[in-house]
Legacy VTK file of the C-alpha trace (Angstrom):
# vtk DataFile Version 3.0
C-alpha trace
ASCII
DATASET POLYDATA
POINTS 454 float
-53.313 53.478 -11.675
-56.117 51.162 -12.857
-58.022 54.163 -14.203
-55.017 55.325 -16.194
-54.623 51.780 -17.623
-58.291 51.732 -18.623
-58.011 55.143 -20.312
-54.973 53.915 -22.238
-56.825 50.788 -23.359
-59.852 52.938 -24.300
-57.618 55.120 -26.434
-55.997 52.103 -28.143
-59.169 50.018 -28.689
-61.843 52.648 -29.207
-63.897 52.914 -26.065
-66.918 54.561 -27.735
-67.874 51.352 -29.498
-71.489 50.496 -29.193
-70.752 46.839 -28.266
-70.315 46.768 -24.508
-68.742 43.202 -24.405
-65.623 44.094 -26.365
-63.773 45.482 -23.404
-64.501 42.639 -20.896
-63.506 40.086 -23.527
-60.290 41.923 -24.133
-59.591 42.065 -20.424
-60.169 38.297 -20.139
-57.837 37.637 -23.063
-55.261 39.913 -21.502
-55.505 38.005 -18.187
-55.105 34.667 -19.894
-52.196 35.983 -21.917
-50.477 37.179 -18.754
-51.065 33.755 -17.198
-49.661 32.070 -20.306
-46.575 34.264 -20.184
-46.148 33.487 -16.493
-46.554 29.785 -17.232
-43.972 30.020 -19.998
-41.604 31.622 -17.470
-42.321 28.787 -15.028
-41.815 26.275 -17.825
-38.454 27.846 -18.670
-37.421 27.674 -15.039
-38.525 24.055 -14.837
-36.683 23.084 -18.009
-33.441 24.548 -16.654
-33.169 21.663 -14.158
-31.550 19.274 -16.635
-28.536 18.800 -14.372
-30.771 17.533 -11.548
-31.720 14.403 -13.448
-34.742 13.151 -15.381
-36.973 12.392 -12.339
-36.520 15.859 -10.838
-37.106 17.491 -14.237
-40.242 15.448 -14.898
-41.722 16.340 -11.529
-41.040 20.017 -12.170
-42.767 19.871 -15.591
-45.932 18.135 -14.336
-46.210 20.651 -11.501
-46.026 23.578 -13.958
-48.561 21.888 -16.236
-50.933 21.282 -13.314
-50.647 24.881 -12.159
-51.199 26.401 -15.610
-54.177 24.264 -16.582
-55.565 24.236 -13.028
-55.543 20.494 -13.592
-56.828 17.826 -11.284
-54.221 15.535 -12.837
-51.073 15.999 -14.905
-49.028 13.073 -16.116
-45.767 12.626 -18.041
-45.307 9.148 -19.479
-42.038 8.265 -21.207
-42.051 6.021 -24.253
-39.376 3.642 -22.981
-39.239 -0.005 -21.999
-40.116 0.779 -18.384
-42.913 3.226 -19.345
-41.845 5.498 -16.505
-44.393 8.106 -15.518
-44.603 11.033 -13.103
-47.958 12.172 -11.745
-49.118 15.265 -9.904
-52.272 17.298 -9.556
-53.467 20.816 -8.879
-55.473 19.401 -5.982
-52.304 18.453 -4.053
-51.585 14.912 -5.190
-47.950 13.973 -4.663
-45.690 13.308 -7.644
-44.878 9.616 -8.080
-42.810 7.457 -10.393
-45.522 4.808 -10.762
-49.212 4.919 -11.468
-51.243 6.317 -8.590
-54.146 4.072 -7.589
-56.388 7.182 -7.259
-55.674 8.349 -10.828
-58.585 7.848 -13.233
-58.077 4.970 -15.611
-59.059 7.176 -18.512
-55.681 8.930 -18.196
-53.938 5.642 -19.014
-56.197 5.255 -22.022
-55.345 8.749 -23.284
-51.611 8.090 -22.767
-51.846 4.922 -24.875
-53.783 6.797 -27.581
-51.224 9.616 -27.733
-48.307 7.201 -28.030
-50.141 5.085 -30.609
-51.502 7.977 -32.743
-48.510 10.324 -32.267
-50.788 13.381 -32.261
-52.868 15.586 -29.968
-55.736 13.683 -28.315
-58.753 15.403 -26.805
-60.917 13.035 -24.783
-64.386 13.995 -23.549
-65.745 11.729 -20.828
-69.231 12.263 -19.318
-68.998 13.496 -15.786
-65.303 14.423 -16.109
-63.461 17.423 -17.433
-61.946 17.137 -20.871
-58.542 15.490 -21.087
-55.715 16.736 -23.298
-52.838 14.500 -24.397
-49.885 15.964 -26.333
-47.049 13.842 -27.788
-43.494 14.798 -26.901
-41.244 14.793 -29.987
-37.515 15.160 -30.384
-36.411 15.260 -34.033
-39.541 13.286 -35.045
-38.765 10.679 -32.403
-41.558 10.096 -29.925
-40.186 10.600 -26.422
-43.396 10.288 -24.471
-46.731 11.963 -23.729
-47.897 14.891 -21.592
-51.509 14.472 -20.426
-53.516 16.974 -18.355
-57.038 16.984 -16.981
-57.937 20.697 -16.642
-60.347 21.860 -14.002
-64.087 22.347 -14.751
-63.746 26.142 -14.845
-60.722 26.186 -17.149
-61.470 27.531 -20.632
-59.576 25.880 -23.503
-58.690 27.654 -26.709
-55.992 27.572 -29.366
-53.620 29.538 -27.187
-53.832 26.959 -24.374
-53.246 24.136 -26.837
-50.153 26.001 -28.072
-48.915 26.296 -24.488
-49.428 22.544 -23.995
-47.625 21.751 -27.254
-44.741 24.083 -26.390
-44.446 22.593 -22.937
-44.456 19.021 -24.311
-41.862 19.674 -27.000
-39.570 21.692 -24.750
-39.870 19.034 -22.082
-38.758 16.429 -24.652
-35.653 18.520 -25.415
-35.011 19.004 -21.700
-35.364 15.262 -21.063
-32.853 14.509 -23.807
-30.479 17.105 -22.366
-30.928 15.602 -18.917
-30.305 12.123 -20.307
-27.212 13.312 -22.158
-26.016 15.056 -18.997
-26.508 11.883 -16.963
-24.706 9.887 -19.647
-21.858 12.398 -19.751
-21.600 12.267 -15.959
-21.524 8.476 -16.098
-18.836 8.553 -18.779
-16.926 11.170 -16.819
-17.113 9.002 -13.697
-15.949 5.977 -15.702
-13.135 8.003 -17.270
-12.112 9.247 -13.834
-12.213 5.709 -12.476
-10.189 4.442 -15.448
-7.677 7.259 -14.979
-7.357 6.531 -11.275
-6.984 2.810 -11.995
-4.399 3.536 -14.692
-2.535 5.858 -12.352
-2.688 3.226 -9.606
-1.380 0.562 -11.977
1.314 2.954 -13.199
2.382 3.653 -9.619
2.274 -0.051 -8.802
4.257 -0.882 -11.934
6.870 1.729 -11.062
7.158 0.280 -7.566
7.428 -3.238 -8.983
10.107 -2.031 -11.393
11.998 -0.517 -8.479
11.639 -3.768 -6.553
12.823 -5.737 -9.575
15.792 -3.427 -9.952
16.652 -3.857 -6.270
16.205 -7.613 -6.622
18.422 -7.592 -9.719
21.139 -5.721 -7.853
20.813 -8.107 -4.907
21.006 -11.059 -7.286
24.134 -9.647 -8.894
25.674 -9.123 -5.483
24.583 -12.608 -4.418
26.155 -14.106 -7.514
29.316 -12.157 -6.921
29.346 -13.228 -3.287
28.639 -16.811 -4.294
31.539 -16.727 -6.747
33.826 -15.202 -4.131
32.661 -17.672 -1.484
33.206 -20.623 -3.803
36.709 -19.430 -4.525
37.363 -18.798 -0.823
36.086 -22.266 0.015
38.173 -23.805 -2.737
41.290 -22.097 -1.434
40.379 -23.096 2.137
39.934 -26.716 1.045
43.265 -26.662 -0.772
44.964 -25.294 2.321
43.140 -27.793 4.522
43.654 -30.898 2.382
47.107 -30.238 0.985
49.191 -27.503 2.564
48.189 -28.079 6.191
48.394 -31.846 5.871
51.844 -31.670 4.290
53.028 -29.331 6.999
51.731 -31.707 9.650
53.466 -34.613 7.920
56.687 -32.617 7.783
56.376 -31.835 11.454
55.721 -35.469 12.316
58.754 -36.602 10.295
60.883 -33.955 11.970
59.651 -35.126 15.346
60.574 -38.708 14.471
64.043 -37.588 13.307
64.567 -35.559 16.450
63.684 -38.589 18.568
66.486 -40.522 16.901
69.154 -37.945 17.802
70.921 -37.055 20.965
69.983 -33.717 22.444
72.340 -30.742 22.260
73.751 -31.720 18.896
73.737 -29.297 15.959
71.419 -31.529 13.928
69.009 -31.949 16.853
68.836 -28.176 17.343
68.395 -27.561 13.599
65.562 -30.094 13.442
63.917 -28.561 16.495
64.111 -25.112 14.907
62.660 -26.404 11.658
59.875 -28.133 13.576
58.970 -24.843 15.269
58.916 -23.126 11.892
56.556 -25.809 10.574
54.347 -25.367 13.639
54.214 -21.619 13.014
53.383 -22.236 9.367
50.516 -24.524 10.387
49.204 -21.853 12.730
49.242 -19.266 9.939
47.570 -21.687 7.520
44.841 -22.383 10.065
44.308 -18.670 10.544
44.064 -18.254 6.776
41.524 -21.100 6.566
39.567 -19.510 9.396
39.482 -16.140 7.611
38.479 -17.756 4.341
35.631 -19.863 5.689
34.610 -18.305 8.991
30.923 -17.862 9.885
29.799 -14.239 9.905
27.952 -14.187 13.206
26.769 -10.632 12.596
24.614 -12.079 9.828
23.715 -15.590 11.004
23.748 -17.431 14.345
25.143 -20.918 14.941
21.667 -22.430 15.074
20.682 -20.728 11.822
23.938 -21.820 10.206
23.381 -25.430 11.304
19.829 -25.296 10.013
21.086 -24.041 6.641
23.724 -26.754 6.669
21.143 -29.471 7.345
18.881 -28.104 4.630
21.742 -27.891 2.160
22.856 -31.495 2.813
19.284 -32.737 2.450
18.800 -30.842 -0.784
22.136 -31.596 -2.433
22.815 -35.186 -1.322
20.943 -38.379 -0.531
21.619 -37.763 3.193
18.495 -36.642 5.034
19.530 -34.397 7.941
17.328 -33.314 10.860
18.164 -30.632 13.430
16.875 -30.399 16.989
17.839 -27.487 19.244
17.027 -27.017 22.930
17.295 -23.676 24.769
19.502 -21.801 22.305
21.175 -18.674 23.758
21.256 -15.416 21.866
24.952 -14.968 21.114
28.017 -17.223 21.199
31.710 -16.425 20.727
32.674 -16.375 17.058
35.476 -18.937 17.480
33.126 -21.338 19.283
30.492 -21.051 16.557
33.164 -21.521 13.885
34.607 -24.640 15.533
31.206 -26.240 16.232
29.928 -25.508 12.747
32.920 -27.064 10.999
32.983 -30.098 13.292
29.338 -30.746 12.429
30.073 -30.104 8.764
32.952 -32.597 8.811
30.832 -35.189 10.634
28.033 -34.885 8.089
30.503 -35.050 5.230
32.012 -38.244 6.641
28.542 -39.748 7.085
27.710 -38.892 3.496
30.991 -39.827 1.833
32.339 -42.721 3.898
29.595 -44.166 6.105
27.010 -44.702 3.348
24.381 -43.198 5.660
20.839 -42.373 4.609
19.901 -40.174 7.567
21.699 -38.050 10.122
20.577 -36.188 13.212
22.035 -33.057 14.811
21.091 -32.415 18.448
22.172 -29.166 20.100
21.811 -28.668 23.863
22.771 -25.667 25.961
22.988 -25.168 29.676
24.354 -22.333 31.770
27.991 -23.157 31.024
28.275 -25.724 28.231
27.117 -26.441 24.730
26.884 -30.025 23.558
26.370 -30.955 19.932
25.832 -34.571 18.902
25.822 -35.779 15.299
24.616 -39.326 14.687
24.024 -41.287 11.500
22.669 -44.657 10.409
25.668 -45.616 8.275
28.086 -48.540 8.454
29.942 -47.019 11.400
33.445 -45.700 11.849
36.163 -48.254 10.927
37.951 -50.085 13.728
41.287 -48.528 12.739
39.947 -45.062 13.495
38.397 -46.189 16.774
41.774 -47.623 17.781
43.358 -44.297 16.861
40.807 -42.578 19.112
41.752 -44.792 22.039
45.521 -45.093 21.371
46.908 -41.790 20.080
50.459 -43.243 19.787
49.416 -45.653 17.019
50.277 -44.467 13.515
47.703 -42.377 11.690
45.639 -44.379 9.168
45.213 -43.041 5.652
42.479 -40.469 5.231
42.332 -39.702 8.964
43.158 -36.006 8.543
39.520 -34.819 8.856
39.098 -36.555 12.216
42.318 -35.012 13.461
41.092 -31.599 12.400
37.848 -32.136 14.312
39.817 -32.960 17.479
41.997 -29.934 16.971
39.044 -27.580 16.531
37.458 -28.895 19.742
40.694 -28.403 21.689
41.125 -24.863 20.352
37.871 -23.798 22.019
38.527 -25.712 25.233
36.158 -28.548 24.389
36.237 -32.318 24.138
35.356 -34.464 21.125
34.384 -38.136 21.201
33.685 -40.419 18.234
32.002 -43.777 18.901
30.142 -46.544 17.120
26.447 -46.756 17.946
25.184 -50.144 19.217
22.352 -49.977 16.696
24.738 -49.075 13.873
26.220 -45.844 12.637
28.545 -43.313 14.184
28.123 -40.730 16.919
30.257 -37.573 17.071
29.868 -35.472 20.211
31.533 -32.171 21.053
31.203 -30.551 24.463
32.608 -27.042 24.918
32.303 -24.252 27.499
30.311 -21.203 26.488
33.130 -19.097 27.933
35.943 -20.485 25.806
39.300 -21.596 27.169
41.843 -21.533 24.399
44.196 -24.411 25.125
46.138 -24.317 21.869
49.069 -22.609 23.574
49.152 -25.385 26.193
49.647 -28.187 23.666
53.294 -29.044 23.824
53.006 -32.298 21.915
52.069 -30.835 18.550
51.871 -33.283 15.669
50.791 -36.141 17.864
47.832 -37.895 16.283
45.215 -36.478 18.610
46.429 -32.931 18.005
46.712 -33.069 14.230
LINES 1 455
454 0 1 2 3 4 5 6 7 8 9 10 11 12 13 14 15 16 17 18 19 20 21 22 23 24 25 26 27 28 29 30 31 32 33 34 35 36 37 38 39 40 41 42 43 44 45 46 47 48 49 50 51 52 53 54 55 56 57 58 59 60 61 62 63 64 65 66 67 68 69 70 71 72 73 74 75 76 77 78 79 80 81 82 83 84 85 86 87 88 89 90 91 92 93 94 95 96 97 98 99 100 101 102 103 104 105 106 107 108 109 110 111 112 113 114 115 116 117 118 119 120 121 122 123 124 125 126 127 128 129 130 131 132 133 134 135 136 137 138 139 140 141 142 143 144 145 146 147 148 149 150 151 152 153 154 155 156 157 158 159 160 161 162 163 164 165 166 167 168 169 170 171 172 173 174 175 176 177 178 179 180 181 182 183 184 185 186 187 188 189 190 191 192 193 194 195 196 197 198 199 200 201 202 203 204 205 206 207 208 209 210 211 212 213 214 215 216 217 218 219 220 221 222 223 224 225 226 227 228 229 230 231 232 233 234 235 236 237 238 239 240 241 242 243 244 245 246 247 248 249 250 251 252 253 254 255 256 257 258 259 260 261 262 263 264 265 266 267 268 269 270 271 272 273 274 275 276 277 278 279 280 281 282 283 284 285 286 287 288 289 290 291 292 293 294 295 296 297 298 299 300 301 302 303 304 305 306 307 308 309 310 311 312 313 314 315 316 317 318 319 320 321 322 323 324 325 326 327 328 329 330 331 332 333 334 335 336 337 338 339 340 341 342 343 344 345 346 347 348 349 350 351 352 353 354 355 356 357 358 359 360 361 362 363 364 365 366 367 368 369 370 371 372 373 374 375 376 377 378 379 380 381 382 383 384 385 386 387 388 389 390 391 392 393 394 395 396 397 398 399 400 401 402 403 404 405 406 407 408 409 410 411 412 413 414 415 416 417 418 419 420 421 422 423 424 425 426 427 428 429 430 431 432 433 434 435 436 437 438 439 440 441 442 443 444 445 446 447 448 449 450 451 452 453
């Protein structure tokens, strides 16, 4: 095969020439050309690593340069603020990002000259191989310098300088591409992060809008319920303060008239019948009041309702109310909770409106069978006329005593007892004691319309 190649070269170049050195020189040029082509291929492969980043690309370029020039040292120095540089050598030195302490100082000098003069620098130093420094340009902008120190046996010519120049300029383009790729990746990452943040904010905003819409609907329902509850309470108050009181007064007058008559007379029987009708009307009014203002125990317990009541009085009036509860059970009968709640409400209202109290205390105690609720205040105390009414039910009812009568009645309806006393230190104490298992004694009260039962 080699013989055939030689015959072909002899035919192309003229083997019969009298100068015997022509052929060896041609063979040497051919070898160097093949090496240059191989180096160009290696350079192309190295410059394709733009997506791996500038450091990886720089290391690949200095390795190719060291291999082609059989260099003891090959250095790429970038013309940036950090003056980054990558170093390698044909003799096995590792690539590094900073100056190697074993690298000859003359390489730094050549780098500075190349960057300052912006042209090819050839430095000849006694005792060292020649040093080549080629500037790296990108559109007339100096990117950096490529410096090599070829081995002692390496022969330099114009072709090798062209290889160095090509490698330097192509490396500059590759560095810019790598930089642009890194910048595009950074921008892509930022865009992705911004998109994800925008999407997160959009999702969060949608959820907040849904929450606001739910809150708006709840607020509308709450306002509607508040309006309905106010109207229900107004109607309940009207029934309590006017209709029920008038019916009780009618019943009491009828009872007085009946006492003045002889039994078994037509008038006596007619009055008795009318009295029973009034009693039935009172019962229906009380049921209506209960339905209008009853506590919904499925939504709130007695303790929670009393806590809300204390908070509401403290917030809306000058009366500061405190609540203390001991050993509260889980569930109580609805009627018991309703009666206790409204007795406490009436006691607080009296302390606020009549007793001129500044503070009130609610104490709730439970045991296995009973609940006891005590409401005390620091007001002027219950008037003597009402205390006398408490002790002597047959005495006529003083004006404005209807609320106290209602409190007694509520306690009796759940089988409990209610006492109202003056505190030795001042103020009034209202105490209700009722069984947890209610005993409804309303049907046992035969003396309706007496003061204690009204």
